[in-house]
Structures are given as structure tokens and as C-alpha cells.
C-alpha positions in Angstrom: -42.7 22.2 5.8 -40.6 23.3 8.7 -43.8 24.6 11.0 -44.3 20.2 10.4 -40.4 19.2 11.8 -40.8 22.2 14.6 -41.8 19.3 17.9 -39.4 17.1 18.6 -39.3 13.9 16.9 -36.2 12.2 18.0 -37.0 12.0 22.0 -33.8 12.0 23.8 -36.1 10.3 27.1 -33.8 7.2 27.0 -30.4 8.6 25.7 -27.4 9.2 28.0 -28.0 13.0 28.8 -30.9 13.8 30.5 -31.4 17.5 28.6 -30.5 18.4 24.5 -29.5 21.3 25.9 -27.6 20.8 29.5 -26.2 18.0 31.8 -27.3 16.8 34.9 -25.9 19.3 36.6 -27.9 21.9 34.3 -24.1 23.2 33.2 -23.6 23.2 29.7 -22.9 20.4 27.7 -19.0 20.7 26.3 -17.7 19.7 23.2 -16.8 16.1 22.6 -13.2 15.0 21.6 -10.5 16.1 19.2 -11.1 20.2 19.3 -11.0 22.8 22.3 -13.4 22.2 25.1 -14.0 26.5 25.2 -16.5 27.2 23.9 -19.8 25.3 24.6 -22.3 23.2 21.8 -24.2 20.6 22.1 -23.0 17.0 22.6 -24.7 15.5 18.9 -21.8 12.6 19.3 -25.0 11.7 22.4 -28.0 12.4 20.6 -26.9 10.8 17.5 -24.9 7.5 19.2 -26.6 4.6 18.4 -29.9 5.6 16.2 -31.3 2.7 15.4 -32.2 2.3 19.0 -32.6 5.7 20.0 -35.0 7.1 17.3 -36.0 3.8 15.7 -39.8 4.3 16.6 -39.7 8.2 15.1 -37.8 7.3 12.4 -39.8 4.3 11.1 -43.3 7.2 11.8 -41.4 9.8 9.9 -40.8 7.6 6.8 -44.6 6.3 7.2 -45.9 9.4 8.0 -44.2 11.6 4.8 -43.7 9.8 2.2 -40.6 11.7 0.5 -38.8 12.2 3.8 -36.5 10.3 3.4 -35.6 11.6 -0.1 -35.7 15.1 0.8 -33.5 14.7 4.0 -30.5 12.8 1.9 -30.7 14.5 -0.9 -32.3 18.2 -0.2 -28.9 19.7 0.1 -27.3 18.3 -2.5 -30.4 20.2 -4.8 -29.7 23.7 -2.5 -26.1 23.3 -3.5 -26.5 22.4 -7.4 -28.5 26.2 -7.2 -27.5 28.4 -4.2 -26.3 31.0 -6.4 -29.7 31.3 -8.2 -31.8 30.7 -5.3 -34.3 33.3 -3.8 -33.1 34.8 -0.6 -36.0 33.9 1.5 -34.6 30.4 -0.1 -31.5 30.5 1.2 -32.9 31.8 4.5 -34.9 28.9 5.8 -32.0 27.1 4.3 -30.1 28.2 7.1 -31.9 28.0 9.5 -32.3 24.2 8.9 -29.2 23.9 9.6 -29.4 25.6 13.2 -28.6 22.3 15.4 -30.6 24.4 18.2 -33.5 24.2 16.4 -35.8 21.0 16.1 -35.8 21.0 13.1 -32.6 20.5 12.5 -32.4 17.8 14.9 -35.5 16.2 13.8 -33.3 15.9 10.0 -29.5 15.7 10.6 -30.9 12.8 13.6 -32.8 11.4 10.4 -30.2 11.6 7.7 -27.3 10.0 10.3 -30.0 7.2 10.4 -30.5 6.7 6.6 -27.6 7.8 5.4 -25.4 9.4 7.1 -24.4 5.8 9.7 -22.0 4.5 6.6 -19.6 7.1 7.6 -19.4 5.5 10.9 -18.4 8.2 12.8 -21.5 10.7 14.0 -20.8 13.8 13.5 -20.0 15.6 17.2 -20.5 19.2 17.9 -21.7 20.5 15.0 -22.6 24.1 13.9 -24.4 25.7 11.0 -20.9 25.8 9.2 -19.8 22.8 9.7 -22.9 21.4 7.9 -22.2 23.8 5.0 -18.9 22.3 4.8 -20.0 19.2 5.0 -23.0 19.3 2.7 -20.8 21.7 0.1 -23.0 24.3 0.6 -20.9 28.0 -0.5 -23.1 30.6 -0.4 -24.1 29.7 3.1 -20.9 28.7 4.2 -19.6 32.3 3.2 -22.4 33.5 4.5 -22.0 32.5 7.4 -18.1 33.3 7.3 -18.5 36.8 6.7 -20.7 36.9 10.1 -17.3 35.9 11.9 -16.2 32.2 13.1 -14.0 30.8 15.8 -10.7 28.7 15.0 -12.5 26.1 16.5 -15.3 25.6 14.2 -13.5 26.5 10.6 -10.7 24.1 12.0 -14.0 21.6 12.7 -15.2 22.6 9.4 -12.3 22.2 7.1 -11.8 19.1 8.4 -15.6 17.5 7.6 -15.6 19.2 4.1 -12.5 17.6 3.5 -13.8 14.0 4.7 -16.5 15.0 2.0 -14.2 15.9 -1.1 -15.9 19.7 -0.9 -12.4 21.3 -2.3 -14.1 24.3 -3.1 -15.0 24.6 0.2 -12.1 23.0 1.9 -10.5 26.2 -0.9 -12.5 29.0 0.9 -12.5 27.5 4.4 -8.0 28.1 3.7 -8.7 31.1 2.8 -10.3 32.3 6.3 -7.7 31.0 8.0 -8.3 27.4 9.0 -5.5 24.9 10.4 -4.8 22.1 7.9 -3.1 20.3 10.4 -6.0 20.0 13.3 -6.4 16.7 14.4 -10.5 15.8 13.6 -13.7 13.7 15.6 -11.7 10.3 13.5 -8.3 9.4 13.9 -8.5 12.1 10.9 -6.8 15.5 10.2 -8.7 17.4 7.0 -5.2 15.7 4.7 -5.7 12.0 6.1 -8.6 12.0 6.4 -9.2 13.4 1.9 -6.3 11.1 1.1 -8.4 8.0 3.1 -11.2 8.5 1.1 -9.8 8.9 -2.5 -10.7 13.0 -2.5 -7.7 13.9 -4.4 -8.6 17.5 -5.0 -8.9 17.9 -1.7 -5.7 16.2 -1.0 -4.6 18.9 -3.9 -5.8 22.0 -2.3 -4.1 21.3 1.5 -1.2 20.8 0.0 -0.8 23.9 -1.9 -1.5 25.8 1.3 1.6 26.0 2.6 0.9 25.4 5.9 0.0 22.3 5.6 2.6 19.6 6.4 2.2 17.2 3.5 3.8 14.0 6.8 0.9 15.0 9.3 -0.9 12.1 11.3 -4.2 10.7 12.8 -3.8 9.3 15.9 -3.5 5.6 14.7 0.3 7.7 13.5 -0.2 6.8 9.6 0.4 9.9 7.1 -1.8 10.2 3.7 1.1 9.0 2.2 0.3 5.8 4.4 -3.6 6.3 2.9 -3.2 6.5 -0.3 -0.8 3.1 -0.6 -3.2 0.9 1.5 -6.3 2.0 -0.8 -3.8 2.2 -3.9 -4.3 5.6 -5.1 -1.6 5.8 -7.5 -1.6 10.1 -8.6 -2.2 10.4 -5.2 1.5 8.8 -3.8 3.2 10.3 -6.5 1.5 13.9 -6.0 2.2 13.3 -1.9 6.0 12.2 -2.6 6.1 15.0 -5.1 5.0 17.1 -2.6 7.6 16.0 0.5 6.0 13.0 1.7 7.6 10.6 3.3 7.9 7.1 1.9 10.0 5.8 5.3 7.7 7.0 8.6 6.3 4.7 10.5 3.2 4.3 12.2 2.0 3.4 16.0 2.1 0.4 14.7 5.9 0.3 13.1 4.7 -0.2 10.0 6.1 2.3 6.7 3.9 2.8 3.8 5.2 0.6 1.7 3.7 -2.5 4.4 0.9 -0.7 3.4 1.3 -1.5 -0.1 2.1 -4.5 0.3 -1.7 -5.6 2.3 -3.6 -3.5 -0.2 -1.4 -5.6 -3.4 -1.2 -2.7 -4.9 1.7 -3.9 -7.2 2.9 -0.5 -9.0 3.4 1.5 -5.5 5.3 -1.5 -4.0 7.9 -1.1 -7.0 7.5 2.8 -7.0 8.2 2.9 -3.4 11.1 0.2 -3.4 13.4 2.3 -6.1 12.4 5.3 -3.4 16.0 5.9 -1.7 16.3 5.9 2.2 13.5 3.7 2.1 14.1 -0.1 3.4 12.8 -2.6 2.2 13.2 -4.7 4.2 12.2 -3.0 7.7 10.6 -4.7 10.3 7.5 -3.7 11.6 7.2 -3.5 16.0 7.3 -6.9 15.7 10.0 -8.0 14.1 8.2 -8.7 10.5 8.2 -7.1 6.9 6.3 -7.1 4.3 7.4 -10.5 3.0 6.7 -12.1 6.5 3.6 -10.0 6.6 2.4 -11.6 3.2 3.0 -14.7 4.2 0.9 -14.4 7.0 -1.6 -13.9 5.4 -1.5 -16.5 2.4 -0.6 -13.6 0.5 0.5 -15.7 -2.4 0.5 -13.4 -5.6 2.1 -10.8 -3.7 4.2 -13.2 -2.1 5.9 -13.8 -5.5 6.4 -10.0 -5.7 7.8 -9.5 -3.2 10.7 -12.6 -3.3 11.7 -11.2 -7.2 12.5 -7.5 -5.6 16.2 -6.5 -5.5 18.2 -6.8 -2.0 14.6 -8.6 -0.7 14.7 -10.8 2.4 13.2 -13.9 1.9 14.4 -15.7 5.8 13.4 -12.5 8.2 12.5 -13.5 11.5 10.1 -12.0 13.8 10.3 -11.4 18.0 9.7 -15.2 18.6 12.1 -16.5 15.4 9.5 -17.0 12.9 10.8 -17.1 9.4 7.9 -16.5 6.7 7.7 -19.8 5.8 6.9 -21.0 9.7 4.2 -18.2 10.0 2.6 -19.7 6.3 2.7 -23.2 7.7 1.5 -22.4 10.9 -1.6 -20.5 8.9 -1.9 -23.5 7.1 -1.2 -21.4 3.4 -0.3 -24.4 1.4 0.3 -21.4 -1.8 2.7 -19.4 0.6 4.1 -22.3 1.5 4.2 -23.8 -1.9 5.9 -20.6 -2.6 8.6 -20.8 -0.1 9.3 -23.9 -0.5 10.3 -23.6 -4.1 12.3 -20.7 -3.6 15.6 -20.7 -3.3 16.6 -18.0 -1.1 14.4 -20.0 1.6 16.2 -21.6 4.0 13.7 -24.7 5.2 16.0 -26.0 8.1 14.4 -22.1 9.6 13.8 -22.6 13.3 12.4 -20.1 15.8 13.3 -19.3 19.5 11.7 -22.1 20.4 13.2 -24.2 18.3 10.2 -25.1 16.2 10.6 -25.6 12.2 8.0 -25.1 9.5 7.2 -28.4 9.6 6.2 -28.5 13.5 3.9 -25.7 13.2 2.6 -27.2 10.3 1.2 -30.1 12.9 0.5 -28.2 15.5 -2.2 -26.4 13.8 -3.3 -29.1 11.8 -2.4 -28.4 8.7 -2.3 -31.6 6.6 -1.8 -30.0 3.4 0.5 -27.5 3.9 2.9 -30.4 6.0 2.9 -32.7 2.9 4.0 -29.8 0.7 6.6 -29.0 2.8 8.0 -32.7 3.5 8.3 -32.8 -0.8 9.8 -29.9 -1.2 12.6 -31.8 1.1 12.3 -29.4 4.9 14.5 -31.1 7.1 13.8 -31.1 10.6 10.4 -34.5 10.7 11.5 -36.0 14.5 13.3 -32.3 16.0 13.0 -32.0 19.4 12.5 -28.2 19.9 13.2 -27.0 23.3 10.5 -28.5 25.4 11.8 -31.6 23.9 8.2 -31.5 22.0 8.6 -33.1 18.0 6.1 -32.9 15.0 4.3 -35.7 15.9 4.1 -34.6 19.4 2.7 -30.9 18.3 0.4 -33.4 15.7 -1.1 -35.9 18.1 -2.4 -31.5 20.0 -5.1 -32.3 16.5 -7.9 -35.1 16.3 -6.4 -35.4 11.9 -5.1 -38.4 12.0 -3.7 -38.3 8.4 -1.7 -35.3 10.2 0.3 -38.9 11.7 0.0 -40.8 9.2 1.7 -38.7 6.5 4.7 -38.1 9.3 5.2 -41.6 10.2 5.3 -42.2 6.6 8.4 -41.0 5.9 10.6 -43.1 8.0 12.2 -40.7 10.2 9.8 -40.2 12.9 10.4 -42.1 16.5 6.8 -43.4 16.9 8.3 -44.8 20.2 10.2 -41.7 21.4 9.5 -40.8 24.8 8.7 -38.0 26.6 10.7 -37.7 30.7 7.6 -39.3 32.4 8.1 -41.9 29.7 5.1 -41.6 27.8 4.4 -42.1 24.0 2.6 -40.7 21.3 -0.1 -43.6 21.4 0.2 -42.9 25.6 -0.9 -38.6 24.6 -3.7 -39.3 21.9 -5.5 -41.5 24.7 -4.7 -39.1 27.5 -6.2 -36.1 25.0 -9.5 -38.6 23.9 -8.5 -38.6 20.1 -9.8 -42.3 18.7 -9.0 -41.7 15.3 -5.8 -40.5 16.0 -5.0 -43.9 18.6 -6.6 -46.2 16.0 -4.0 -44.2 13.3 -0.8 -45.1 15.8 -1.8 -48.2 15.9 -2.2 -48.8 12.4 1.2 -47.3 11.9 3.3 -49.7 14.5 2.9 -48.1 17.9 3.9 -50.4 20.9 0.4 -50.5 23.8 1.6 -52.2 26.1 5.0 -49.2 26.6 4.6 -48.4 29.9 5.1 -45.1 31.1 7.8 -44.5 34.4 4.9 -45.9 36.3 4.5 -49.3 34.7 0.6 -47.0 33.3 0.3 -48.2 29.7 -1.8 -46.5 27.0 -4.5 -49.4 27.7 -5.1 -48.7 31.0 -5.0 -45.2 30.6 -8.5 -45.6 28.9 -10.2 -47.6 30.4 -9.6 -45.2 33.4 -10.9 -43.2 31.7 -14.1 -45.1 30.8 -12.9 -45.1 26.9 -14.6 -48.1 25.5 -14.8 -46.6 21.8 -10.4 -46.3 22.2 -10.5 -49.9 24.4 -11.9 -51.2 21.3 -9.2 -50.6 19.3 -6.3 -52.4 21.4 -8.5 -55.3 22.1 -8.7 -55.7 18.1 -5.5 -55.7 17.7 -5.0 -58.4 20.2 -7.3 -60.3 18.7 -5.1 -59.3 15.3 
């Protein structure tokens, strides 16, 4: 069978690289990002990139010609791992040769495997070697044999990362004994510990933390710690382990968010409570855009978590982000009606809150055309239905930008809106509705009593403006009103 696959099935003629082994100038290709570039290895990240394009024909050909090849390529390592200790030497040696990326056999199999199964990992194994493959596929005896022959620090570190990423905790332990560094960043955004945490491999987390060299607060490239990933994914037991081993719940990632943010974002109430009770954890911490967990729950429309957070002792119900938006304004801005209702019904919420541009929640609901959110705000007693913002715009001025007549009618029905308010150039809401070309809104304004004869500073009426733009459909509304 090995002979059948000794030829190159996955041609790299269409690959970005001219040769599997050499760059265009004939020099050896170096390792990709994440590990030392001092050793010459294959550019497998390029060889295996876009398997759907680079070898699609070869993939289909292999699957068609060899009926069991798909199953074998996906599962032979699993079967070998189960019987490795009792397998005859010749079989182990054959398997070992199949892990050699310098051979066509390995490249054909691994390329096929990654197109069929490995693609789900969303990260091609850049720069794999025999030791890394043995670690990734949980082949203990093969790994031990390769380690006994000697391995560089880079290779051991890379193997540790992929073993942890795959959840192979016994392999992780063996590599740590061999001197692999648990804090090195791998080819993904992760270290061995953060990869284990992100993919729910508790045994790997325990094994890594048992090594005194492992930093429980080591960060992935995005600044997130293992605790952050565990909190975000709702791994309760892992969170406890990491906290017991010195994980810092107050550490922030590159976005300025703490593990508490990720727990809230994932809706994990048990973890939220556990973190909120820890000394040093600020439940009102602000990220780099000035938002808190309450802000984000409102912004994302997570009504159940929002309600839960508002019951926490010491929680701020009115934090303002960098733009000055409160949770109520954020919920209204994005039309999250359930979140708006929860906030309006909470006594701690400031219903009159305005942002840096003096816009309130009503203004934001109107500006984005959210009728139901507006109705909840009005029924909840939110003020500012006709207040001007920093640019002189009222909620009605924002509302007519949207071609939503119900929005306009709902505002005017309060009896608090000056429908004839003019801007500095004398333009009314009706004039602006004509300018936007929103015929249904024009009709609604006329029905609500807007004056069609109200002229601008230049003496131009809404009807004249409609005529100038050839909007006969809008002019019809004016003629109908005149007839009436």
C-alpha cells in the first residue's frame, strides 16, 4: 500500500510555492511564524493551504480509486495508538516512515487527512515533523522512540503545543519531561495552556499546571489567558482549577476585557457569580471602548444575562462608554426590545441619560427605526421626546431619515412633539421627508397635521421641493390634502 502512494498525488504546480523543498531562488524554505527560523523545514502551511483548491482533483481521485482510503487516512493513527505497545516492530517502523513529511507517502496522506478531517481545526499544521505528528496523533511509543534519538527545543515545543491542542495529556506529560517549554506561543494564537483551555482539555490543563514552569497566566496572541478561555466557554471545573493554581481574574486581554466579560458574553451565570465574589475583581470594569459587562449585555440584547447582572450587588446600571452611551441607549440603538424593557423597568436605570452628543435613548431608537423599542421607552416614561441634540436634531428629525411612518406617528402621538420645528435654514420635518423621498413618511406627517405651506428661509415649500425633484407620488399627497 505504501508503494501505491509513493508518487505525488497532490501536485504543487498550482501552489504559491515553486517546490515543496525549495523557494524560487533555490534556497531551503524556513519555518513559518511562531517558532525559531534557524532550522530549515518544509513550508507545509503553503503546501496545505486551501485544500479545497490545491488538490481537489487529487482528493476526489484518491477517494474514488481507493474506497477505504478516506477512512484509513482519518483513523489509522487512532487504531495504531490503541495497539502501539503490542504492535510488531515492522509495523511501528512502517508507521514511523509514514510520519516523515519528506516523503510523498506522508504528504499525500496528511494533505488528504487535512482536507477531509483536519480542516475542522481551522489551522493547518505549519512545519510539522515526525515528532509533532506523533504528538498530535497520540502515538506514545513512536514519540518515545523519536525523543530517544534527540530533538531540538523548537521541535519539542511545537510538539507540546499540538499535543495539548489535540487533548493528548499523556503525550503532554512526556514532552514536559523531555524539556518542552509550556509557555512558548504556537502557530495558532495559543500557547499549550491556552489551547488546552480553549478546547476544553481539562486533563491537559492539569498536566501543564503540574509543571512548575507553566505560567497559569500566560497569554495567547490576543492577550487572553487560559482562565479567559475557560470562562468564555463555560468550563466550570477548569475555571476552578485555574483559579486555584493562581489564575488572575483581573487580567485584561488586548481589548481590555477581563475573564468576567467572557463569562457574561457566554451567558455562564455560575462562573459570573464565582468571579464577582473574588477580591480584586471589578464588576464595573471598563474595556478599551469604555463598556462594562452591563453595557455589552444591553448592546448584544442578552436580556437574561442583563437581568442577572443588574441583580449583582454593586453593579452600575448606568455606565457610559467612550461615546457616552448608557446601556439603555445601547439597547435602544440596536433595537433590543426585551433589553430595553428590562432597563426601563429597573429603578437604578437613568432614563434621561444622554451621550456626548446629547442624544438620549429615544433619539437612538428613532435614528435606527426601532418602533417597538420606542414604544417601550415612551410607555416606560423616558423623557426627551422632543429634545435637541448637539446638532439641533430632535428624535423626530432622526426618525424621518427612516422610511417608517409608524415611527413618526408614535412620536407625534405623545403630544409633546413640535411638528413644525425648523432648522437654521427654515426646513421642517415635512420638508426633510420630501427631501429624503420618503413618501409614506410624508403622508404620515400630513395626516398628523404638518403644514404643507411652511416655507424655508428661501421661500421654498415642501410641495415645491417635491415638484423640483419630479416626485409626482408625493405631490399627489399635497393635492389630496388641498382638496380635502
